[in-house]
N, C-alpha and C positions, 0 to 999 in steps of 0.2 A: 134735679130736687125737683119735688112738686112744691106748687105754691099752696100757701097759706089759704086755707077757710076764712072768711071773711066774720063767720059766727063764732061764738064761743063754741066748742068741743066737750064742756062738760060744765056743770054750776058751779059758782066758784062760793057758794052759801056764803057766811056772814063774812065780810071783810074786814081787817085790821091790820094797825101796822104799828110797830114798835113806837117808840122816841126815838129811839136810833135812825128808824128807817126812814121817819119823817126828819129828823133832823138835815141828813144825808141828803134826800131829795131838796130838799129847800135849799142849802147849801149849795148844790150842783145847777140849784135851777130848773129841777126837772120834776115832770106830772107824774105822780104814781099810776095813774092812768095807762100812759106811755107802757109802762113795764106791764102792767097789770092785764091792759087787750092782747099783748102779745104772750104772755103766758096761758091765758085762756084761749088762745088761736092755736095753740100746739108750737110755736117759737121758744124753744127751751132757752134760749139764749147760748152763754158762753161753758156749757155743760160740754163732755168728751162725748165722743161718739157709743161708748158702752152706755153712760146715764142716759145720753138722749133714747137709746134702745131700750134701755128700764123703763123711762116715761113712756113710751107708745105700749107696753106691755102694761105696764100698769094703768094707762088711760082704759084699758079693755081687759082687765080684772080686777078693777077695783080700788088700785094701790093707791096710796102717798103719790102724788107729783109734787117733784125740783124744779123753779128753774133759778137761772144764773144770771146775771146780767151785770154788765162792767159799768156804774154809774160816769165814774170817769179815771183816770190814769190808774189812782192809788185805790179806788176803794168798790165794793161789788153790793149789789143786793140780791137778796134771796127770797122768792116767794114761794111759800109750801102750801098746796091746798092739802088735806086731810081726807083720810082712804075714802070717809062717807059722806066727805063732798060738803059736809057738814060747816068749813071754814076754810078761809086763803089767808094766809101773814104774811105780811112783807115785813124783812126784819135784814140785819146786816148778820154775815156769818158770825160774826163773833157773838151775836147774840142767842144764837142757835142753844 
């Protein structure tokens, strides 16, 4: 497996987070930057291989990007960057 780059692969645009995502991260005592930096470097987290491959294509073609990270045993954080790279949103899957 290739090592991840240390610089962002794409612009994040405006970074926003839903109240649910912020509450989840605060409860878990985890920083949003920990997950955001992984997303921007192309570490898509806990996606299946098909979804990771789709993200690689989306990166080249300028489509929307999705990452999924396990924050604790029971809860997941999603990060979505819009196709036009105008915004990146941190949210819980049930807020989608």
